[in-house]
FIDODREN-314139 format. One record per residue: z, y negated, x of N, C-alpha, C in turn; residue in one letter. Coordinates in steps of 0.2 Angstrom, whole numbers, plus 5000, padded with zeros to 4 digits. Layout:
BEGIN
ZYXZYXZYXA...
This chain:
BEGIN
535043736222534643696223534343686230M534943646232535043626239535143696244K535543746242535643796245535143836246E534743866241534043886240533543846244L533443786246533043756250533143746256M534043756260534043756264533943826268D533943896264533943946265533143956267T532743936263532043946264531743906270L532143846272531943826278532143856283V532643886283533043946289532643996289K532244026284531844076284531144066286I530844016284530243976286530243966294T530843936297530943926303530943986307D531344036306531244106310530544136309S530344116305529544166305529144116309F529144046308528644016312528744016319D529444016322529444036330529344116330G529344156327529144226328528344226328W528044196324527344186324527044176331L527344106333527044056336527244106345Y527844136346528144146351527744226353S527644276348527544336348526744346347N526344296343525744316343525244246346I525244196342524944146345524844136351L525744126354525744116362525244166366F525344226366524844266370524144266366W523844256362523344246358522944196363A523144136362522844076365522744076373L523444116374523344116382522544166384I522544216380522044256382521444236382I521344196376520444176374520444116379V520944086381520744036387520544056393G520944106395520844146402520044176400I520144206395519544236395518944206396F518944146392518344096393518244046399F518844056402518844016408518344046413S518444116413517944166418517344166415F517144166409516544176406516144116407R516344066408516044006410516243976415T516444016420516543996427516843916426K517343916422517843876423517543806423F517043796416516743746415517243686414V517643706412518243646410518243586416Q518143626423518443586430517643576433L517343646432516643626436516343576432R516243556426515843496424516243446419L516843446421517243386419516843326420L516643306428516143236428515643226423P515443286421514643276417514943266409E515543286408515843276402516043196402G516243186405516543096408515843056407I515243076411514643046409514243046402R514443106401514143096393514443036388V515043036388515442986384515042916386L514742896390514442826390513742836386T513442896383512842886380512942866374E512442846370512342826364512142876360K512242866352512042926348511342946351S511243006348510343036350510042986344H510242996338509742966333510042926328D510542886331510842816327511442836324G511642906323512242926322512842916323G513442946323514042956328513942966334M514342926338514142946347514642996347S514543026354515043076357515643036358S515842976358516442926360516842936354F516442916349516842896341516942966340Q516743036340516843096340517343106343A517543086350517943106355518743076352L518543006350519042966347519343006341M519143036336519243056331519643116331I519443166337519943226339520343196343A520443156347520943126350521543096346T521143066340521743026336522143086333A521843136331522243206329522743246333S522343236339522643286344523443246347R523143186349523743146351524243136345V524743136344525343126340525943116344G526443126337527143106342527343166344T526943226344527143296350527043266355G526643216356526443206365527043156366N527543146363528143106364528843166363I528943166357529443216357529443286359A528743306358528743386361528843386368G528543346373528643356378529443346380V529643296377530443276378530843336379A530643366372530943436370530843486375T530243496377530143556383530543546389A530543486391530843476397531643486397I532043466390532643466389532743556388V532243596385532443656383532143696389S531843686391531443736397531643696404G531743646406531843616411531443576415G531243546419530743526424530043546425P530243626425529643666426529243676423G529443666416529143676410528243626412A528443566414527943516416527343546419V527443586425526943626428526643676423I526943716420526543756416526043716410W526343666407526043626403525343616405M525343586410524643566414524343626415W524443686418524243736420523743776412I524243766408523943786401523443746399M523443676400522943616399522143646401A522243646408521643676410521443746407I521743796405521643856403521343836398I521643796391521343796385520943736386G520743706390520043686391519443716389G519343786392518843836391518743836382A519243856380519243876373519043796369S519243756371518843686368518343686367A517943686373517243696376516843736371F517043806369516743856367516743836358I517343826355517443806348516943746347E517043696351516743626350516043636350S515643676355514943686356514743726350T515143776349514843816342514843756335L515443736335515343686330514743646330A514543616335513843576337513243626334Q513243676338512643726335512543726328I513043746325513043756317513243716313Y513143646315513243596311512743566305K512843536300512443536295512343446293R511643426292511643356290512243326284P512343266284512943256280512943176279D512343156276512043076277511843066281G512243006284512242966291512543016297E512943066294513243106301513243166300I513543216304513543286303514243296300F514143376297514843406297514843476299K515443506301515443566304516043576306G516143636310516843656311516743746311G517443766312517443836311517243866305P517243836299517243866292516343876291A516143806295515343826294515143886299Y515243886305515143936310515244016309Y515844026306515944086302515544106297I515244046292514744066287514044086289E513844056295513144066297513044116301R513544106307513444146312513644226312A514244226307514644296306514444316300M514144276295513844286289514344306283K514844266284515644286282515844216275A515444206272515644136269516244146265R516644196265517244216260517844196267W517744216273518244206278518144136281L517644106279517544026281518043996275G517944026269518343976264519143986266I519244046267520044066269520144006275I519744026281519943966286519843886283F519443866280519343796275520143786273A520243826268520943826263521543816268I521443856273522143846277522143776281L521543756285521643686288521643636282L521443646276521643596270522343576270I522743646269523443636267523843626274L523543636279523943596285523943546287T523343516286523243446290523243386284F522943406279522943366274523643346270A523943406267524543406264525143416268F525243456273525743476277525943416284G525343426289525443376295525443286292F524943266287524943196286525643176282N525943236278526643206276527143186280G527143236287527543236292527343156296L526843166297526443086301526643016297Q526843026290527042956286527742956286A528143026287528843006290528942996296Y528542996299528742996307528842926308N528142886303528242816304528742776299I528842796295529442776291530142796296A530242836298530942846302530842826306S530342796310530442756317530642676315S530842666308530942606308531542596306L532042666307532742676305533242636309E533042636316533342596322533442536320H533142506315533042416313533242416307Y533242446302533342436294534042466293V534242506295535042526293535042556288G535642536284535742556276534942526272D534742496274534042466269533542526270S533742586273533042616275532642646270Y533042676263532742696258532242646256A532242576254531942526254531342516257I531642516264530942506270530542556269A530742636267530342686267529842686262A530042676255529642646249529042586252L529342556255528842486255528242516261I528642556266528142586270527542636268T527842676263527542726259526842696256G527042636253526742606247525942566253V526342536258525842516263525242556267V525642616268525242676272524742696267L524942716261524542746256523842696254A524142626254523442576253523042586258V523342586264522842586271522442626270I522842716269522542776269521942766265S522142736258521542746252520942706256A520942656258520542616261520042656266F520342686269519942736275519842806273L520042826267520042916265519342886260F519342826257518742826251518142796255F518342766261517842746265517342786268G517642836270517242886272517442896279G516842936283516742956289516642906294A516342856292516042796297516542746297H517042746292517542696292518142726298K518142786296518642816301518442816307I517742826309517542826316517842766319S517442716316517742646319518342636321V518742636315519342616316519942676322V519842736322519842776328519642756334S518942726335518742706342519042656344S519442606339519842566342520542566343V520842596337521642616337521742656343L521342716344521642766351521642736356V521142706359521242676366521742616366P521742586361522542526361523142566362I523142616357523742656357524042686364M523442726366523542766373523642706379A523342656379523442616385524142576384C524342566379525042536378525642576380I525442656379526042716381525942706388Y525242716391525142736398525442676403I525242626402525642556404526342566405I526642576401527342576401527542636406I527342706405527442746409527242736417G526742696417526642686424527142646427L527242576424527842526426528542576427V528642616424529242656425529242706430I528642716432528342766438528642736444T528242676444528142636450528842606451F529342606446529842576447530542626451M530142696451530642736453529942796458H529642756461529142786465529442826471I529942806474530242846479530642916477G530742906470531042966470530543036467E530043026467529643046463529443126468L529443116474529343186477529943236475P530343206476531043256475530943286468A530843246463530643256457530243316455I529643306458529143346456529243426462F529843406468529843476472530243516468G530743496463531143536458530843556454E530343526450529843546445529443606447A529243616453528843646458529343726458L529943706460530443746462530543786456R530743756450530943796443530243836441Q529743806442529143826439529043896441A529143916447528943976450529544006452F530043996449530544036451530844086446D530444146449530244196443530844246443F531344256446532044276444532244246439Q532244186439532644136433532244156427A531744156427531044166422531244226419I531144276421531144336420532044356417V532544316419533144316417533144286409G532844246407532944206401532144206400G531644246399530944226396530944196391F531244196385531144176379531244096380A531644066382531843996384531743976390G531343996394531143986400530743926400S530543886406530043846408529443856406C529243926408528543956407528243956399V528843976395528643976387528643916385V529143856387529143796384528543756387W528343766393527743706396527043756392G527043826392526543856388526343826381V526943816377526743816371526543746370K526943696374526943626373526143606376R525943636382525243636382524743656378G524843716375524343746369524243696364L525043696361524943686354524943596353F525043556361524843476359524243456360S523743496364523143476364522543526359N522943586354522543616350522043646351E521843656357521343686360521343766359A520943796355520743846351520843856345G521443816341521543806335521043806331M520543776332520143776327520043696322G520543656325520543606322519943556324S519943536331519643496335518843496332A518543566332517743566331517643526325P518043506320517743476316517643396316N517843386320517543306324517243316328A517043386332516543386336515843386334A515743426328515243436325514843366322A515343316322515043246319514643216322S514543226330514243186335513443196335A513143156336512343156336512143136343D512143216346511843216354511443266354V510843246360510343306361510443366362S511043396363511143456366512043476365H512043536361512843556359513243536365P512843576370513443566376513743506377V513543446376513743386379514343356375K514443396368515043376363515743436366Q515243496367515843546370516143516377G515843496381516143466386516543386385L516443346381516643276377517343316376V517243366372518043406369518543406375Q518243446380518643456386519043396389V518543336389518943286390519443256386V519343266379519943246375520543286376S520543356377521043406379521443366386V521043346391521343316397521743256396F521343226391521643146390522343166385I522343226381522943226376523543256383D523443306387524043346390524043306398T523543306401523543256408523743196408I523243156403523643096403524343076398I524143096394524543066389525343106389I525243176388526043206388526243206396C525943196401526143186406526543106407S526143046402526642986402527242996400T527543056396528043056392528443096398T528343146402528443166409528643136412V528243076417528543026420529142976418F529042956412529642926409530242956409I530243046407530843056405531143076413V530843106416530943146423531243076426L530843016428530942966431531642936430A531642926424532242876422532942936423T532842986423533543046423533943036417N533743036412534043016406534343086402Q533943146404534043206401534443246404Y534543296400535243356402534943416399T534743456404534443536402534943556398V534743576391535143606387535643566383G535443496384535943436381535743416373G536043376370535943366364535343306362D535343266367534943216367534143236368L533643226363533143256363532543226359N531943246360531343216356531343146358G531043106351530943046353531642996355I532243026353532842976354533042966363P532743036365532843036372532142996376L531742986374531242946376531442866376V531542856368531742796367532342766373Q532942806373533442806380533142796386R532542826387532342826395532042766396S531642736390531342676392531942606391V532342626387532842576386533242556392Q533342626396533542626403533242586408S532642556407532142516411531842446409A531842466402531642396398532242356394F532642376392533342376387532942366380G533342336375533042336370532342336367E531942296372531242286371530842356373V531242406376530842466377530942496370G531442496367531542526360531042516356V530842466356530542426351529542456354A529642466360528942486362528742556360I529142586361529242666358529142676351I529342636348529342626340528642606339T528242576341527642526339527242596341I527442626348527042686351526942746345S527542766343527742816339527142806332V527242736330527042726323526242726324A525942706330525242716331525142796332L525442826335525242896336525142936330F525742916327525742956320525242936315A525042866315524542836311523742856313F523642856318522942896321522942976320T523542986321523643066319523343086311S523643036306523543026299522843026299L522342986302521742986300521343036304I521343046308520943116311521143186307G521743186306521943256301521443246295N521443186291521043176285520143196286Y520043176292519443186294519243276294F519743306296519643376298519443406290Y520143376285520143406279519543406275A519243336277518643326272518143376273E517943376279517543416283517543486278A518043516277518143566275518343576266N518443516263518343516256517643506255I517043486260516343486258516143556259K516443606263516243666265516443706259F516843686255517143726249516643706243I516643646243516243616237516043546237S515443516235515043446238515143416230E515343436226515543396220515943336221K515643276219516043206220516643216216K516743236210517343256206517843286210S517543336215518043386220518343336224V517943306228518143246233518543196230M518543166226518843096224519643136221T519643206218520243226217520643216224G520343266228520643266235520943216238F520543156238520543096242521243066238R521343076233521943046229522543066229I522443146230522943196232523343176239L522843166243522843156250523243096251A523043036248523342986248524042986245V524243016238524943026236525343066241L524843116246525343146250525643096255M525443056259525443006263526142956260V526142936253526642916250527342956249F527243016247527743056247528143076253V527743086258527943116264528243046268G528142976267528542936269529142926267A529342946259529942946257530343006257N530143066258530343116258530543156264L530943196265531043236272530743316270N530143326270529843386265529843436272L530343446274530443516278530243576279Q530343596272529943656270529343676270L529043616268528143586267527943606275A528443556279528143546285528143636290W528643666288528743726290528143766288N528043766283527543806279526843786282L526643716283526043706286526043716292A526443746296526643756304526343826303D526543866299526443936298525643956296I525443896291524743916290524343896295I524443846299524043826304524043886310M524643936310524643996315524044056310G524044056305523544086304522744056303F522844006303522043966304521843976311M522243966315522143976323521944046323A522244096321521944176321521244186318I521244156313520544156311519844126316V520044066319519744036323519644086329N520144116333520244136338519644206338I519944246332519244296331518544276331I518444226327517644196328517544176336A517844146337517844136344517644186350M517944246349517744316353517144336351F516944326343516444356340515844326343A515844256344515244206343515244166349L515644186354515744156360515144166365G514744206365514144216367513444176368G513744146361513144096359513244046362I513744016362514043946366513843966374A513944016378513844026384513144036384I512644056382511944046381511843976383R512043946377511943856377512143816382A512643846386512843816392512343836397L512143896397511743916403510943866403D510743856396510143836395510243746396D510843726396511043646397511043636404Y511343686409511343676416510743686420T510243726416509543736418509243676419S509343646412508943586413509243546415Q509743546418510043476421509743496430R509843556431509643566437508743546438K508443556433507743516435507643436432E508443416432508343326432508343306426G508243346420508143336414508643306410L508643256405509243246399509243306395D509643346395509543416392509443406383P509043436381508743446374508843506370V509243516365509343596364508743616358F508443676359508143706352508643786351K508643806347508943846345508543906348A507943916347507443966351507443976355S507743936361507743946367508243986368N508843986366509444056366509444096361I508744106359508644166353509044156346G508944106343509344086336508844046333L509044076325508544066320508944046313D509544036315510044016309510343956309N509943906313510343846313510143786308T510343726306510143696300509843626305D510143616312509743556314509343556320V509343626323509143616331508443666330W508243656324507443696324506943656328K
């Protein structure tokens, strides 16, 4: 049995790498560049406007733009911002950092399109709204069957794959302290996480939004402060460090010689897959916001991409590069590398800080992932019995994930997410023009000095539930 599992893990590892390197890698780059030009680089041009919108209260007493941003950021910002960035530097060299930043900028356009579409085609759901790719695929493409496929793929990925992984990351972060008692510690951790998750999952979207809006800023601030302190401790070395990163990033002879493992590939992968721009996940949170115009939440989700990659991922970059504890191609990698880096500056206290950060990043991802999945369960069926059954299974997955290394399940979730992203990319190309018309409507109202208010008929739509 163990040999069979090992074989399946190797097969899924191999297919996962092929799918992301040969299909998604290029598809996400193409969609990001395409919509960057179609929107005249809205992700840069209107970034200050997106930041301004964050200060607005909800349009009609529902979930605010800030709360929706925190839910999306909760899922986007996870242990990948720590482990994934460290891996990119070790595997691709410091030049990967530059390409990670470039792809964050390009991905911002994809995030804008998918989140604006989610807002346009959202539906009322009690005091808040629900929506996402499944909803705009059904309504705008008239393909409910494809929306159901997307919804199933997302539920399997986030509720039953990645939430188990996040629970495992939280439990395994304690291994440094508990040693031989790890099995007992993991069991206790699983029970505690399951109880907290049940409280949040059964409490509904409002509780999740409140918890996210508190935890995510705390989590981010703790980690960013550590990064800033380490950066200032090595401030004199930064010009040389980033000079070398720039040199490697644009050393095209070296890149062409080993493209598959080059800084370009590692940086682009980290930039795209960390912030999830274009993958179809964040729009499920974007749709929940109560705003006067869909473009407002599209711009807010651009801010979320920048928070994830330009701020959080870059914090890991500064920690790893400034402390110089890494070796390109070396064995020390991921979270252990970041722990060693922080330990070199703060001693054993640094390890504790990273442990807390990993636990917080994983927990906020866990509740953000669940929020995405719930919106898609509702798309498939509104029956209370279906929702209750789903919530019970989601809580059980948290407990099981904390206690077992489900590598095969996580590999399958990664592969399923790849297919989910492909469905969303097809929908974005089919429907992107609608989001661009909404953007033109928004900018024309802003030029007139108005606080933009959206009416679907203004851009020739008659198939929305909210904006009539």
